[in-house]
N, C-alpha and C positions, 0 to 999 in steps of 0.2 A: 448318459441319462436314459434309463430304460424306457420310460413312457413319455418322453418329452414331446411337446407339440411341434409340428413342422411349421416353418422350416427350421432346421437345426441351426443353432447358433455356433459361432466359431468356438473351437475347443478352449481357447484362452479365456473366453467369457464364462464358459461352464466351470472351468477350474477356479477362476476368481470367485464365483458364487459359492462353490463348495468350500473354498478357503475361508471366506467371510463367515459362512454359517458354522463351520467347524470352530473357528475362533470364538464366535458368539456363544456357541454351546459350551465350549471349554470354560468360558468366563461367566456362564449362566446369565447372559445378556439377551434381551429380545430386541427386535428391530421393527421399525415402521418406515414406510415410504410415502412420499408426497410427490406425485408425478403429474406433469402436464404434457410436454411434447412426446414423452415415451408412452403415454396412455396406459399405464399399468404393466408394461413389459418387465420392469424390474421386480414388481411384486410377483408376477407370474414366474419369473426365473427363480426367485428365492423360495417359492413353494414347490418347485419342481425337483428338489434334491431329496431323494429318499433318505429317511433316517435323520435328517438335519433340519427339515422345514419347520419343526416346532419352535425354532428360534425366531421365526417370523410372527410378529404380533398382529399387524394390520397394515393395510395400504389405503391411500387416498388418491383417487384420480380426479384431479381438479383442473379441468381444461378452461373454464371460463373465470372471469373476474369474480362473478357471484359465487361460484363454487369455492374459490380460494378464500373468499371472505367468510362465507357461511360455514364451511367445514373446518377451516384452519385458523380463522380469525385474522387473516391478513388484512391490515387496515386498508380501507378503500382509498385513503389519501396516498398511501404508498403505491397502489395500483394506478391511481390517476396521475400522480406526479412523476413516478419513475417508470411505470409500466410493469406488466407481469414478468417481463424478461429483464430482470435487474438484480443487483446484489441484494437490495433491501427486500424485494419480494421473495427471493430464494431463501434468505435467512428467516423471514417471517413464516414461510411455508414449513421449513424444518422445525423451527421452534413450535409452531402450531401443531404439527404432527406429533411432536413429543408431548405437548400439553393435552391433546385430544386422544391420547392412547395410554396404554400401560407399558409402552416400550421404554427401553433404556437408551436407545440410540435411534435417531431418525435422519433420513437423508431426503433431500428435495432436488428435483430436476425441473427447470423451466427454461424453455428456449424456442428458437425458430428452426424447425426441421427443414422448412422450405422458406425461401425469402419472399419478400414483397416490399411495397413502398415503406421505407423506414424500418424494415425488418431484415437485417442482414442474415442471409441463409447460413445456418450452422452455428449461430451465436447461442450458447447455452450457459446458464448460470446454475451452480450447484451449491448446496449448503448441507452441512452435517452437524447435528446437534446431539449432545450427550449430557445427561444430568451431571452438574458439577463442573462442566468444562465450557470454555467459550465456543460459540458456534463458528465452525470453519466455513470459509467460502472459497469457491474456485470459479473462474470464468474461462470458458474455452471458445475459441473461434475455429470451428472445424472446417468452415468454408462451404462453398456450394458443391458439396460432394454427393448430394442426393439424400432424400428423406431417410431411406433405410440405413445408409452409412452414418448419418448424423445420430440416429437413434442407437445404433450399435456402439458408436464411440461414447455416447452419453451413458449407456449401460456400463461400459468399461470404467469410465471416470467415476461414476457413482459408487461402483463396487470398490474401487481403490480408496475412495474417501471413507467408505464404511470400514474397510480393513484398517486404515490408518487410525480411525477413531477407536476402534475396538482393541487393536493391538499396536499402540504407537511404538515406533522404533526406539530402541534404547540408545541414547547418544554414547559415542565412544568415550572412554575415560581418558 
């Protein structure tokens, strides 16, 4: 990536981003992101690919409960009952990003990059929504591997989810 910001990401993540954007362009699909613990890194990555970034429609960085509720319509009851790092919150974030944008596919990331009381380090929930398809969810426990590594693993997981929603594997006959 010619003009990428430092620090450089692992080549595997750059390749995944390029593949996702290429598949989206080939299918004339646009993408949206809803990010919490990654703080906009995924949106930045998807806009950093020359010639393909037009597949990115918009991104939401929603770090607080209020932002999740106000920008994406995540119900306060979900945030109060389940917490922001939960399956229901991740699904509501992805669905909300799809509803609040003109994108065809939206992915959400919400997790604990670092641990704390009642907050297991490395626990991250993901969801991917596409018009006309059920919203997919994935939960990962990356462990106490450090803030940067959790965020890198979250980027990789979110990109794989996007790829799977955009170009689902064809089952063998």
